[in-house]
All heavy atoms as atom14 arrays in JSON, in Angstrom:
{
  "sequence": "MKTDTQKTTPRKTVREISDEIMEILKKEHLTADKAWNVLEAVRRKVHESAFNKPL",
  "atom14_mask": [
    [1, 1, 1, 1, 1, 1, 1, 1, 0, 0, 0, 0, 0, 0],
    [1, 1, 1, 1, 1, 1, 1, 1, 1, 0, 0, 0, 0, 0],
    [1, 1, 1, 1, 1, 1, 1, 0, 0, 0, 0, 0, 0, 0],
    [1, 1, 1, 1, 1, 1, 1, 1, 0, 0, 0, 0, 0, 0],
    [1, 1, 1, 1, 1, 1, 1, 0, 0, 0, 0, 0, 0, 0],
    [1, 1, 1, 1, 1, 1, 1, 1, 1, 0, 0, 0, 0, 0],
    [1, 1, 1, 1, 1, 1, 1, 1, 1, 0, 0, 0, 0, 0],
    [1, 1, 1, 1, 1, 1, 1, 0, 0, 0, 0, 0, 0, 0],
    [1, 1, 1, 1, 1, 1, 1, 0, 0, 0, 0, 0, 0, 0],
    [1, 1, 1, 1, 1, 1, 1, 0, 0, 0, 0, 0, 0, 0],
    [1, 1, 1, 1, 1, 1, 1, 1, 1, 1, 1, 0, 0, 0],
    [1, 1, 1, 1, 1, 1, 1, 1, 1, 0, 0, 0, 0, 0],
    [1, 1, 1, 1, 1, 1, 1, 0, 0, 0, 0, 0, 0, 0],
    [1, 1, 1, 1, 1, 1, 1, 0, 0, 0, 0, 0, 0, 0],
    [1, 1, 1, 1, 1, 1, 1, 1, 1, 1, 1, 0, 0, 0],
    [1, 1, 1, 1, 1, 1, 1, 1, 1, 0, 0, 0, 0, 0],
    [1, 1, 1, 1, 1, 1, 1, 1, 0, 0, 0, 0, 0, 0],
    [1, 1, 1, 1, 1, 1, 0, 0, 0, 0, 0, 0, 0, 0],
    [1, 1, 1, 1, 1, 1, 1, 1, 0, 0, 0, 0, 0, 0],
    [1, 1, 1, 1, 1, 1, 1, 1, 1, 0, 0, 0, 0, 0],
    [1, 1, 1, 1, 1, 1, 1, 1, 0, 0, 0, 0, 0, 0],
    [1, 1, 1, 1, 1, 1, 1, 1, 0, 0, 0, 0, 0, 0],
    [1, 1, 1, 1, 1, 1, 1, 1, 1, 0, 0, 0, 0, 0],
    [1, 1, 1, 1, 1, 1, 1, 1, 0, 0, 0, 0, 0, 0],
    [1, 1, 1, 1, 1, 1, 1, 1, 0, 0, 0, 0, 0, 0],
    [1, 1, 1, 1, 1, 1, 1, 1, 1, 0, 0, 0, 0, 0],
    [1, 1, 1, 1, 1, 1, 1, 1, 1, 0, 0, 0, 0, 0],
    [1, 1, 1, 1, 1, 1, 1, 1, 1, 0, 0, 0, 0, 0],
    [1, 1, 1, 1, 1, 1, 1, 1, 1, 1, 0, 0, 0, 0],
    [1, 1, 1, 1, 1, 1, 1, 1, 0, 0, 0, 0, 0, 0],
    [1, 1, 1, 1, 1, 1, 1, 0, 0, 0, 0, 0, 0, 0],
    [1, 1, 1, 1, 1, 0, 0, 0, 0, 0, 0, 0, 0, 0],
    [1, 1, 1, 1, 1, 1, 1, 1, 0, 0, 0, 0, 0, 0],
    [1, 1, 1, 1, 1, 1, 1, 1, 1, 0, 0, 0, 0, 0],
    [1, 1, 1, 1, 1, 0, 0, 0, 0, 0, 0, 0, 0, 0],
    [1, 1, 1, 1, 1, 1, 1, 1, 1, 1, 1, 1, 1, 1],
    [1, 1, 1, 1, 1, 1, 1, 1, 0, 0, 0, 0, 0, 0],
    [1, 1, 1, 1, 1, 1, 1, 0, 0, 0, 0, 0, 0, 0],
    [1, 1, 1, 1, 1, 1, 1, 1, 0, 0, 0, 0, 0, 0],
    [1, 1, 1, 1, 1, 1, 1, 1, 1, 0, 0, 0, 0, 0],
    [1, 1, 1, 1, 1, 0, 0, 0, 0, 0, 0, 0, 0, 0],
    [1, 1, 1, 1, 1, 1, 1, 0, 0, 0, 0, 0, 0, 0],
    [1, 1, 1, 1, 1, 1, 1, 1, 1, 1, 1, 0, 0, 0],
    [1, 1, 1, 1, 1, 1, 1, 1, 1, 1, 1, 0, 0, 0],
    [1, 1, 1, 1, 1, 1, 1, 1, 1, 0, 0, 0, 0, 0],
    [1, 1, 1, 1, 1, 1, 1, 0, 0, 0, 0, 0, 0, 0],
    [1, 1, 1, 1, 1, 1, 1, 1, 1, 1, 0, 0, 0, 0],
    [1, 1, 1, 1, 1, 1, 1, 1, 1, 0, 0, 0, 0, 0],
    [1, 1, 1, 1, 1, 1, 0, 0, 0, 0, 0, 0, 0, 0],
    [1, 1, 1, 1, 1, 0, 0, 0, 0, 0, 0, 0, 0, 0],
    [1, 1, 1, 1, 1, 1, 1, 1, 1, 1, 1, 0, 0, 0],
    [1, 1, 1, 1, 1, 1, 1, 1, 0, 0, 0, 0, 0, 0],
    [1, 1, 1, 1, 1, 1, 1, 1, 1, 0, 0, 0, 0, 0],
    [1, 1, 1, 1, 1, 1, 1, 0, 0, 0, 0, 0, 0, 0],
    [1, 1, 1, 1, 1, 1, 1, 1, 0, 0, 0, 0, 0, 0]
  ],
  "atom14_positions": [
    [[0.91, -1.15, 0.03], [0.05, -0.02, -0.02], [0.89, 1.24, 0.01], [1.87, 1.37, 0.74], [-0.9, -0.03, 1.2], [-1.88, 1.07, 1.24], [-3.02, 0.8, 2.7], [-4.47, 1.51, 1.9], [0.0, 0.0, 0.0], [0.0, 0.0, 0.0], [0.0, 0.0, 0.0], [0.0, 0.0, 0.0], [0.0, 0.0, 0.0], [0.0, 0.0, 0.0]],
    [[0.62, 2.2, -0.89], [1.34, 3.38, -1.01], [0.93, 4.41, 0.09], [-0.2, 4.57, 0.39], [1.11, 4.01, -2.34], [1.65, 3.12, -3.43], [2.35, 4.01, -4.56], [2.9, 3.04, -5.63], [4.28, 2.81, -5.55], [0.0, 0.0, 0.0], [0.0, 0.0, 0.0], [0.0, 0.0, 0.0], [0.0, 0.0, 0.0], [0.0, 0.0, 0.0]],
    [[1.96, 5.09, 0.6], [1.7, 6.17, 1.54], [1.7, 7.49, 0.7], [1.9, 7.61, -0.36], [2.78, 6.18, 2.57], [4.0, 6.54, 1.92], [2.95, 4.95, 3.36], [0.0, 0.0, 0.0], [0.0, 0.0, 0.0], [0.0, 0.0, 0.0], [0.0, 0.0, 0.0], [0.0, 0.0, 0.0], [0.0, 0.0, 0.0], [0.0, 0.0, 0.0]],
    [[1.38, 8.54, 1.48], [1.24, 9.88, 0.85], [2.6, 10.41, 0.33], [2.67, 11.14, -0.65], [0.72, 10.97, 1.91], [-0.74, 10.67, 2.23], [-1.49, 10.12, 1.32], [-1.3, 11.12, 3.25], [0.0, 0.0, 0.0], [0.0, 0.0, 0.0], [0.0, 0.0, 0.0], [0.0, 0.0, 0.0], [0.0, 0.0, 0.0], [0.0, 0.0, 0.0]],
    [[3.69, 9.96, 0.86], [5.03, 10.34, 0.44], [5.55, 9.63, -0.78], [6.45, 10.16, -1.41], [6.02, 10.23, 1.57], [6.04, 8.92, 2.01], [5.67, 11.16, 2.72], [0.0, 0.0, 0.0], [0.0, 0.0, 0.0], [0.0, 0.0, 0.0], [0.0, 0.0, 0.0], [0.0, 0.0, 0.0], [0.0, 0.0, 0.0], [0.0, 0.0, 0.0]],
    [[4.95, 8.37, -1.12], [5.3, 7.73, -2.28], [4.54, 8.14, -3.52], [3.29, 8.19, -3.39], [5.1, 6.2, -2.02], [6.02, 5.53, -1.02], [5.73, 4.19, -0.71], [4.58, 3.82, -0.73], [6.75, 3.41, -0.45], [0.0, 0.0, 0.0], [0.0, 0.0, 0.0], [0.0, 0.0, 0.0], [0.0, 0.0, 0.0], [0.0, 0.0, 0.0]],
    [[5.2, 8.4, -4.54], [4.56, 8.81, -5.72], [4.71, 7.71, -6.77], [5.84, 7.07, -6.91], [5.13, 10.12, -6.2], [4.85, 11.29, -5.24], [5.39, 12.56, -5.81], [5.22, 13.64, -4.83], [5.73, 14.91, -5.25], [0.0, 0.0, 0.0], [0.0, 0.0, 0.0], [0.0, 0.0, 0.0], [0.0, 0.0, 0.0], [0.0, 0.0, 0.0]],
    [[3.74, 7.64, -7.7], [3.8, 6.71, -8.81], [4.48, 7.33, -9.93], [4.03, 8.39, -10.37], [2.45, 6.16, -9.22], [1.85, 5.56, -8.04], [2.53, 5.11, -10.35], [0.0, 0.0, 0.0], [0.0, 0.0, 0.0], [0.0, 0.0, 0.0], [0.0, 0.0, 0.0], [0.0, 0.0, 0.0], [0.0, 0.0, 0.0], [0.0, 0.0, 0.0]],
    [[5.6, 6.87, -10.49], [6.25, 7.45, -11.56], [5.67, 6.86, -12.86], [5.48, 5.63, -12.95], [7.79, 7.04, -11.49], [8.38, 7.46, -10.24], [8.6, 7.67, -12.68], [0.0, 0.0, 0.0], [0.0, 0.0, 0.0], [0.0, 0.0, 0.0], [0.0, 0.0, 0.0], [0.0, 0.0, 0.0], [0.0, 0.0, 0.0], [0.0, 0.0, 0.0]],
    [[5.24, 7.69, -13.76], [4.76, 7.14, -15.09], [5.84, 6.41, -15.76], [6.96, 6.84, -15.94], [4.31, 8.48, -15.77], [4.97, 9.62, -15.13], [5.3, 9.16, -13.75], [0.0, 0.0, 0.0], [0.0, 0.0, 0.0], [0.0, 0.0, 0.0], [0.0, 0.0, 0.0], [0.0, 0.0, 0.0], [0.0, 0.0, 0.0], [0.0, 0.0, 0.0]],
    [[5.42, 5.32, -16.28], [6.39, 4.4, -16.92], [6.52, 4.72, -18.47], [5.44, 5.11, -18.96], [6.06, 2.94, -16.81], [6.17, 2.49, -15.28], [5.86, 1.07, -15.1], [6.73, 0.28, -15.88], [7.37, -0.73, -15.48], [7.22, -1.09, -14.11], [8.21, -1.49, -16.12], [0.0, 0.0, 0.0], [0.0, 0.0, 0.0], [0.0, 0.0, 0.0]],
    [[7.64, 4.63, -18.98], [7.86, 4.91, -20.42], [8.18, 3.62, -21.22], [8.81, 2.74, -20.59], [8.98, 5.94, -20.62], [8.62, 7.28, -20.04], [9.79, 8.27, -20.3], [9.46, 9.62, -19.76], [10.61, 10.55, -19.98], [0.0, 0.0, 0.0], [0.0, 0.0, 0.0], [0.0, 0.0, 0.0], [0.0, 0.0, 0.0], [0.0, 0.0, 0.0]],
    [[7.77, 3.6, -22.42], [8.16, 2.42, -23.21], [9.65, 2.58, -23.63], [10.11, 3.69, -23.6], [7.18, 2.38, -24.52], [7.46, 3.5, -25.29], [5.78, 2.21, -24.07], [0.0, 0.0, 0.0], [0.0, 0.0, 0.0], [0.0, 0.0, 0.0], [0.0, 0.0, 0.0], [0.0, 0.0, 0.0], [0.0, 0.0, 0.0], [0.0, 0.0, 0.0]],
    [[10.2, 1.49, -24.1], [11.56, 1.56, -24.63], [11.64, 2.44, -25.83], [12.6, 3.32, -26.0], [12.03, 0.18, -25.06], [13.42, 0.23, -25.69], [12.11, -0.74, -23.83], [0.0, 0.0, 0.0], [0.0, 0.0, 0.0], [0.0, 0.0, 0.0], [0.0, 0.0, 0.0], [0.0, 0.0, 0.0], [0.0, 0.0, 0.0], [0.0, 0.0, 0.0]],
    [[10.5, 2.5, -26.65], [10.44, 3.38, -27.85], [10.58, 4.74, -27.33], [11.18, 5.64, -27.95], [9.25, 3.07, -28.66], [8.91, 3.89, -29.83], [10.09, 3.67, -30.87], [9.9, 4.52, -32.03], [10.05, 4.12, -33.24], [10.52, 2.98, -33.48], [9.91, 5.04, -34.21], [0.0, 0.0, 0.0], [0.0, 0.0, 0.0], [0.0, 0.0, 0.0]],
    [[9.71, 5.24, -26.36], [9.69, 6.56, -25.92], [11.05, 7.01, -25.41], [11.5, 8.1, -25.71], [8.6, 6.74, -24.86], [7.22, 6.66, -25.33], [6.2, 6.57, -24.19], [6.51, 6.03, -23.18], [5.09, 7.05, -24.4], [0.0, 0.0, 0.0], [0.0, 0.0, 0.0], [0.0, 0.0, 0.0], [0.0, 0.0, 0.0], [0.0, 0.0, 0.0]],
    [[11.7, 6.07, -24.67], [13.1, 6.49, -24.07], [14.1, 6.63, -25.21], [14.85, 7.58, -25.23], [13.46, 5.3, -23.11], [12.57, 5.45, -21.9], [14.98, 5.65, -22.78], [12.77, 4.18, -20.94], [0.0, 0.0, 0.0], [0.0, 0.0, 0.0], [0.0, 0.0, 0.0], [0.0, 0.0, 0.0], [0.0, 0.0, 0.0], [0.0, 0.0, 0.0]],
    [[14.04, 5.62, -26.23], [15.02, 5.76, -27.26], [14.74, 6.97, -28.17], [15.71, 7.6, -28.55], [14.99, 4.49, -28.12], [13.74, 4.33, -28.81], [0.0, 0.0, 0.0], [0.0, 0.0, 0.0], [0.0, 0.0, 0.0], [0.0, 0.0, 0.0], [0.0, 0.0, 0.0], [0.0, 0.0, 0.0], [0.0, 0.0, 0.0], [0.0, 0.0, 0.0]],
    [[13.53, 7.39, -28.3], [13.2, 8.62, -29.07], [13.7, 9.86, -28.39], [14.29, 10.73, -29.02], [11.72, 8.81, -29.31], [11.14, 7.8, -30.36], [11.88, 7.17, -31.08], [9.92, 7.63, -30.34], [0.0, 0.0, 0.0], [0.0, 0.0, 0.0], [0.0, 0.0, 0.0], [0.0, 0.0, 0.0], [0.0, 0.0, 0.0], [0.0, 0.0, 0.0]],
    [[13.63, 9.79, -27.1], [14.09, 10.97, -26.28], [15.68, 11.01, -26.43], [16.23, 12.16, -26.58], [13.71, 10.89, -24.79], [12.28, 11.14, -24.56], [11.94, 10.96, -23.06], [12.88, 10.92, -22.25], [10.73, 10.77, -22.83], [0.0, 0.0, 0.0], [0.0, 0.0, 0.0], [0.0, 0.0, 0.0], [0.0, 0.0, 0.0], [0.0, 0.0, 0.0]],
    [[16.27, 9.98, -26.35], [17.75, 9.9, -26.49], [18.21, 10.31, -27.91], [19.12, 11.22, -28.01], [18.34, 8.55, -26.2], [18.11, 8.11, -24.81], [19.81, 8.44, -26.6], [18.33, 6.7, -24.39], [0.0, 0.0, 0.0], [0.0, 0.0, 0.0], [0.0, 0.0, 0.0], [0.0, 0.0, 0.0], [0.0, 0.0, 0.0], [0.0, 0.0, 0.0]],
    [[17.58, 9.98, -28.92], [17.81, 10.34, -30.28], [17.63, 11.85, -30.42], [18.46, 12.48, -31.07], [16.92, 9.59, -31.27], [17.4, 8.18, -31.41], [19.13, 7.86, -31.82], [19.2, 8.59, -33.47], [0.0, 0.0, 0.0], [0.0, 0.0, 0.0], [0.0, 0.0, 0.0], [0.0, 0.0, 0.0], [0.0, 0.0, 0.0], [0.0, 0.0, 0.0]],
    [[16.61, 12.39, -29.82], [16.41, 13.8, -29.88], [17.59, 14.6, -29.3], [18.04, 15.62, -29.79], [15.01, 14.23, -29.25], [13.82, 13.96, -30.12], [13.95, 14.59, -31.46], [14.19, 15.76, -31.56], [13.64, 13.89, -32.45], [0.0, 0.0, 0.0], [0.0, 0.0, 0.0], [0.0, 0.0, 0.0], [0.0, 0.0, 0.0], [0.0, 0.0, 0.0]],
    [[17.97, 14.13, -28.12], [19.1, 14.8, -27.44], [20.39, 14.76, -28.34], [21.07, 15.76, -28.4], [19.38, 14.13, -26.01], [18.17, 14.4, -25.13], [20.67, 14.49, -25.47], [18.21, 13.59, -23.83], [0.0, 0.0, 0.0], [0.0, 0.0, 0.0], [0.0, 0.0, 0.0], [0.0, 0.0, 0.0], [0.0, 0.0, 0.0], [0.0, 0.0, 0.0]],
    [[20.63, 13.57, -28.9], [21.87, 13.41, -29.77], [21.73, 14.43, -30.81], [22.8, 15.05, -31.34], [22.05, 12.01, -30.21], [22.27, 10.96, -29.11], [22.28, 9.61, -29.79], [23.5, 11.28, -28.34], [0.0, 0.0, 0.0], [0.0, 0.0, 0.0], [0.0, 0.0, 0.0], [0.0, 0.0, 0.0], [0.0, 0.0, 0.0], [0.0, 0.0, 0.0]],
    [[20.54, 14.51, -31.55], [20.39, 15.43, -32.6], [20.56, 16.9, -32.26], [21.31, 17.71, -32.93], [19.01, 15.36, -33.26], [18.82, 14.07, -34.03], [17.42, 13.99, -34.62], [17.09, 12.61, -35.15], [15.62, 12.5, -35.51], [0.0, 0.0, 0.0], [0.0, 0.0, 0.0], [0.0, 0.0, 0.0], [0.0, 0.0, 0.0], [0.0, 0.0, 0.0]],
    [[20.04, 17.23, -30.99], [20.17, 18.66, -30.53], [21.58, 18.99, -30.25], [22.13, 20.09, -30.5], [19.38, 18.82, -29.38], [17.89, 18.99, -29.48], [17.18, 19.09, -28.3], [15.7, 19.06, -28.41], [14.96, 19.08, -27.18], [0.0, 0.0, 0.0], [0.0, 0.0, 0.0], [0.0, 0.0, 0.0], [0.0, 0.0, 0.0], [0.0, 0.0, 0.0]],
    [[22.43, 17.99, -29.75], [23.76, 18.29, -29.4], [24.76, 18.19, -30.55], [25.9, 18.46, -30.36], [24.14, 17.34, -28.32], [23.38, 17.57, -26.94], [23.59, 18.9, -26.39], [24.66, 19.35, -26.45], [22.61, 19.39, -25.79], [0.0, 0.0, 0.0], [0.0, 0.0, 0.0], [0.0, 0.0, 0.0], [0.0, 0.0, 0.0], [0.0, 0.0, 0.0]],
    [[24.3, 17.69, -31.72], [25.12, 17.47, -32.88], [26.43, 16.63, -32.56], [27.55, 17.16, -32.79], [25.5, 18.82, -33.46], [24.32, 19.69, -33.88], [23.51, 19.44, -34.98], [23.85, 20.76, -33.29], [22.63, 20.25, -35.0], [22.69, 21.14, -34.08], [0.0, 0.0, 0.0], [0.0, 0.0, 0.0], [0.0, 0.0, 0.0], [0.0, 0.0, 0.0]],
    [[26.22, 15.64, -31.87], [27.33, 14.81, -31.41], [27.96, 13.99, -32.61], [27.29, 13.66, -33.62], [26.93, 13.78, -30.34], [26.46, 14.38, -29.02], [26.19, 13.27, -28.1], [27.59, 15.2, -28.37], [0.0, 0.0, 0.0], [0.0, 0.0, 0.0], [0.0, 0.0, 0.0], [0.0, 0.0, 0.0], [0.0, 0.0, 0.0], [0.0, 0.0, 0.0]],
    [[29.29, 13.82, -32.54], [29.98, 13.01, -33.55], [29.5, 11.49, -33.41], [29.03, 11.22, -32.19], [31.47, 13.15, -33.47], [31.86, 12.65, -32.25], [31.93, 14.56, -33.69], [0.0, 0.0, 0.0], [0.0, 0.0, 0.0], [0.0, 0.0, 0.0], [0.0, 0.0, 0.0], [0.0, 0.0, 0.0], [0.0, 0.0, 0.0], [0.0, 0.0, 0.0]],
    [[29.75, 10.7, -34.23], [29.34, 9.25, -34.14], [30.01, 8.73, -32.9], [29.53, 7.91, -32.11], [29.67, 8.56, -35.36], [0.0, 0.0, 0.0], [0.0, 0.0, 0.0], [0.0, 0.0, 0.0], [0.0, 0.0, 0.0], [0.0, 0.0, 0.0], [0.0, 0.0, 0.0], [0.0, 0.0, 0.0], [0.0, 0.0, 0.0], [0.0, 0.0, 0.0]],
    [[31.37, 9.02, -32.65], [32.16, 8.48, -31.62], [31.54, 8.91, -30.27], [31.35, 8.13, -29.31], [33.52, 8.94, -31.7], [34.58, 7.91, -31.49], [34.18, 6.77, -31.54], [35.8, 8.24, -31.23], [0.0, 0.0, 0.0], [0.0, 0.0, 0.0], [0.0, 0.0, 0.0], [0.0, 0.0, 0.0], [0.0, 0.0, 0.0], [0.0, 0.0, 0.0]],
    [[31.22, 10.23, -30.19], [30.77, 10.69, -28.84], [29.28, 10.15, -28.63], [28.96, 9.84, -27.56], [30.7, 12.22, -28.89], [31.98, 12.9, -28.72], [31.93, 14.29, -28.69], [33.37, 14.95, -28.66], [33.29, 16.44, -28.68], [0.0, 0.0, 0.0], [0.0, 0.0, 0.0], [0.0, 0.0, 0.0], [0.0, 0.0, 0.0], [0.0, 0.0, 0.0]],
    [[28.48, 10.06, -29.71], [27.19, 9.58, -29.6], [27.25, 8.05, -29.12], [26.42, 7.65, -28.23], [26.41, 9.59, -30.91], [0.0, 0.0, 0.0], [0.0, 0.0, 0.0], [0.0, 0.0, 0.0], [0.0, 0.0, 0.0], [0.0, 0.0, 0.0], [0.0, 0.0, 0.0], [0.0, 0.0, 0.0], [0.0, 0.0, 0.0], [0.0, 0.0, 0.0]],
    [[28.18, 7.28, -29.66], [28.39, 5.92, -29.23], [28.66, 5.81, -27.65], [28.18, 4.98, -26.92], [29.47, 5.23, -30.05], [29.65, 3.8, -29.7], [30.6, 3.24, -28.82], [28.75, 2.73, -30.02], [30.37, 1.84, -28.79], [29.23, 1.57, -29.32], [27.58, 2.58, -30.85], [28.69, 0.34, -29.7], [27.01, 1.32, -30.97], [27.55, 0.18, -30.41]],
    [[29.58, 6.71, -27.24], [29.89, 6.74, -25.78], [28.58, 7.09, -24.95], [28.46, 6.48, -23.9], [30.99, 7.69, -25.61], [32.29, 7.3, -26.16], [32.46, 6.17, -26.42], [33.22, 8.3, -26.37], [0.0, 0.0, 0.0], [0.0, 0.0, 0.0], [0.0, 0.0, 0.0], [0.0, 0.0, 0.0], [0.0, 0.0, 0.0], [0.0, 0.0, 0.0]],
    [[27.84, 7.95, -25.4], [26.65, 8.3, -24.64], [25.63, 7.18, -24.65], [25.13, 6.8, -23.59], [25.92, 9.58, -25.29], [24.55, 9.76, -24.79], [26.77, 10.8, -25.13], [0.0, 0.0, 0.0], [0.0, 0.0, 0.0], [0.0, 0.0, 0.0], [0.0, 0.0, 0.0], [0.0, 0.0, 0.0], [0.0, 0.0, 0.0], [0.0, 0.0, 0.0]],
    [[25.51, 6.52, -25.73], [24.61, 5.38, -25.83], [25.11, 4.19, -24.96], [24.3, 3.53, -24.32], [24.42, 4.82, -27.19], [23.56, 5.84, -28.06], [23.6, 5.33, -29.55], [22.2, 6.01, -27.67], [0.0, 0.0, 0.0], [0.0, 0.0, 0.0], [0.0, 0.0, 0.0], [0.0, 0.0, 0.0], [0.0, 0.0, 0.0], [0.0, 0.0, 0.0]],
    [[26.43, 4.01, -24.91], [26.98, 2.98, -24.01], [26.67, 3.29, -22.53], [26.41, 2.45, -21.75], [28.5, 2.8, -24.17], [28.78, 2.05, -25.53], [28.37, 0.59, -25.33], [28.76, -0.06, -24.38], [27.78, 0.03, -26.23], [0.0, 0.0, 0.0], [0.0, 0.0, 0.0], [0.0, 0.0, 0.0], [0.0, 0.0, 0.0], [0.0, 0.0, 0.0]],
    [[26.9, 4.6, -22.14], [26.51, 4.98, -20.78], [25.0, 4.81, -20.45], [24.81, 4.32, -19.38], [26.96, 6.54, -20.6], [0.0, 0.0, 0.0], [0.0, 0.0, 0.0], [0.0, 0.0, 0.0], [0.0, 0.0, 0.0], [0.0, 0.0, 0.0], [0.0, 0.0, 0.0], [0.0, 0.0, 0.0], [0.0, 0.0, 0.0], [0.0, 0.0, 0.0]],
    [[24.15, 5.12, -21.42], [22.76, 4.9, -21.17], [22.5, 3.38, -20.98], [21.74, 2.97, -20.21], [21.96, 5.48, -22.34], [20.48, 4.97, -22.33], [22.02, 7.0, -22.35], [0.0, 0.0, 0.0], [0.0, 0.0, 0.0], [0.0, 0.0, 0.0], [0.0, 0.0, 0.0], [0.0, 0.0, 0.0], [0.0, 0.0, 0.0], [0.0, 0.0, 0.0]],
    [[23.19, 2.55, -21.89], [22.94, 1.17, -21.75], [23.28, 0.62, -20.4], [22.63, -0.18, -19.77], [23.76, 0.39, -22.84], [23.39, -1.07, -22.92], [24.51, -1.91, -23.66], [25.87, -1.73, -23.16], [26.32, -2.32, -22.1], [25.61, -3.16, -21.34], [27.51, -2.12, -21.69], [0.0, 0.0, 0.0], [0.0, 0.0, 0.0], [0.0, 0.0, 0.0]],
    [[24.52, 1.04, -19.95], [24.91, 0.67, -18.58], [23.97, 1.07, -17.54], [23.61, 0.24, -16.63], [26.31, 1.22, -18.26], [27.44, 0.42, -18.94], [28.76, 0.87, -18.39], [29.04, 2.35, -18.53], [29.51, 3.0, -19.63], [29.82, 2.27, -20.65], [29.7, 4.26, -19.65], [0.0, 0.0, 0.0], [0.0, 0.0, 0.0], [0.0, 0.0, 0.0]],
    [[23.49, 2.29, -17.62], [22.52, 2.83, -16.56], [21.22, 2.03, -16.62], [20.71, 1.72, -15.52], [22.22, 4.33, -16.83], [21.45, 5.0, -15.82], [22.18, 5.12, -14.5], [21.41, 5.82, -13.54], [22.02, 5.84, -12.16], [0.0, 0.0, 0.0], [0.0, 0.0, 0.0], [0.0, 0.0, 0.0], [0.0, 0.0, 0.0], [0.0, 0.0, 0.0]],
    [[20.72, 1.72, -17.76], [19.47, 0.94, -17.86], [19.73, -0.44, -17.32], [18.82, -0.99, -16.6], [19.0, 0.91, -19.34], [17.89, -0.14, -19.5], [18.61, 2.25, -19.76], [0.0, 0.0, 0.0], [0.0, 0.0, 0.0], [0.0, 0.0, 0.0], [0.0, 0.0, 0.0], [0.0, 0.0, 0.0], [0.0, 0.0, 0.0], [0.0, 0.0, 0.0]],
    [[20.85, -1.08, -17.59], [21.16, -2.39, -17.05], [21.19, -2.32, -15.62], [20.67, -3.29, -14.95], [22.47, -2.85, -17.64], [22.88, -4.29, -17.2], [22.24, -5.37, -17.64], [23.76, -4.59, -16.24], [22.84, -6.42, -17.04], [23.75, -5.95, -16.29], [0.0, 0.0, 0.0], [0.0, 0.0, 0.0], [0.0, 0.0, 0.0], [0.0, 0.0, 0.0]],
    [[21.87, -1.31, -14.98], [21.95, -1.32, -13.55], [20.61, -1.05, -12.92], [20.28, -1.66, -11.89], [22.88, -0.17, -13.13], [24.36, -0.35, -13.49], [25.15, 0.96, -13.31], [24.59, 1.94, -12.96], [26.38, 0.9, -13.67], [0.0, 0.0, 0.0], [0.0, 0.0, 0.0], [0.0, 0.0, 0.0], [0.0, 0.0, 0.0], [0.0, 0.0, 0.0]],
    [[19.79, -0.28, -13.52], [18.47, 0.07, -12.94], [17.41, -1.0, -13.12], [16.51, -1.14, -12.44], [17.92, 1.36, -13.68], [18.73, 2.43, -13.4], [0.0, 0.0, 0.0], [0.0, 0.0, 0.0], [0.0, 0.0, 0.0], [0.0, 0.0, 0.0], [0.0, 0.0, 0.0], [0.0, 0.0, 0.0], [0.0, 0.0, 0.0], [0.0, 0.0, 0.0]],
    [[17.66, -1.86, -14.13], [16.7, -2.98, -14.44], [16.58, -3.92, -13.25], [15.51, -4.39, -13.0], [17.18, -3.76, -15.61], [0.0, 0.0, 0.0], [0.0, 0.0, 0.0], [0.0, 0.0, 0.0], [0.0, 0.0, 0.0], [0.0, 0.0, 0.0], [0.0, 0.0, 0.0], [0.0, 0.0, 0.0], [0.0, 0.0, 0.0], [0.0, 0.0, 0.0]],
    [[17.59, -3.97, -12.34], [17.46, -4.91, -11.26], [17.02, -4.17, -9.97], [16.78, -4.81, -8.95], [18.76, -5.6, -11.03], [19.23, -6.42, -12.15], [20.12, -6.0, -12.98], [18.45, -7.64, -12.44], [20.54, -6.73, -14.15], [18.9, -8.41, -13.5], [19.85, -8.03, -14.39], [0.0, 0.0, 0.0], [0.0, 0.0, 0.0], [0.0, 0.0, 0.0]],
    [[16.93, -2.82, -10.01], [16.67, -2.05, -8.79], [15.2, -1.53, -8.85], [14.53, -1.57, -7.83], [17.62, -0.93, -8.71], [18.95, -1.4, -8.56], [19.28, -2.41, -7.92], [19.99, -0.63, -9.06], [0.0, 0.0, 0.0], [0.0, 0.0, 0.0], [0.0, 0.0, 0.0], [0.0, 0.0, 0.0], [0.0, 0.0, 0.0], [0.0, 0.0, 0.0]],
    [[14.72, -1.0, -9.99], [13.44, -0.31, -10.0], [12.94, -0.21, -11.45], [13.77, -0.28, -12.33], [13.62, 1.12, -9.34], [14.54, 1.88, -10.07], [14.83, 3.25, -9.41], [15.88, 3.99, -10.08], [16.36, 5.12, -9.35], [0.0, 0.0, 0.0], [0.0, 0.0, 0.0], [0.0, 0.0, 0.0], [0.0, 0.0, 0.0], [0.0, 0.0, 0.0]],
    [[11.71, 0.01, -11.62], [11.16, 0.18, -12.99], [11.69, 1.5, -13.59], [11.97, 2.44, -12.84], [9.69, 0.24, -12.8], [9.41, 0.52, -11.42], [10.65, -0.01, -10.6], [0.0, 0.0, 0.0], [0.0, 0.0, 0.0], [0.0, 0.0, 0.0], [0.0, 0.0, 0.0], [0.0, 0.0, 0.0], [0.0, 0.0, 0.0], [0.0, 0.0, 0.0]],
    [[11.83, 1.52, -14.88], [12.26, 2.76, -15.56], [11.2, 3.82, -15.46], [10.03, 3.65, -15.49], [12.55, 2.51, -16.97], [13.84, 1.6, -17.22], [13.95, 1.37, -18.71], [15.01, 2.3, -16.68], [0.0, 0.0, 0.0], [0.0, 0.0, 0.0], [0.0, 0.0, 0.0], [0.0, 0.0, 0.0], [0.0, 0.0, 0.0], [0.0, 0.0, 0.0]]
  ]
}
């Protein structure tokens, strides 16, 4: 049972998350190398979070 201090976080689909990431990469005009590093960091974060809490 949730208390008043606990909030439900709206869940996003993988497609919504990937679209957001692509928009950020486009806005920042990252080179392919830098974009790859960003995507690797995101992948690691998603992997770590997958076992702790929903996205």
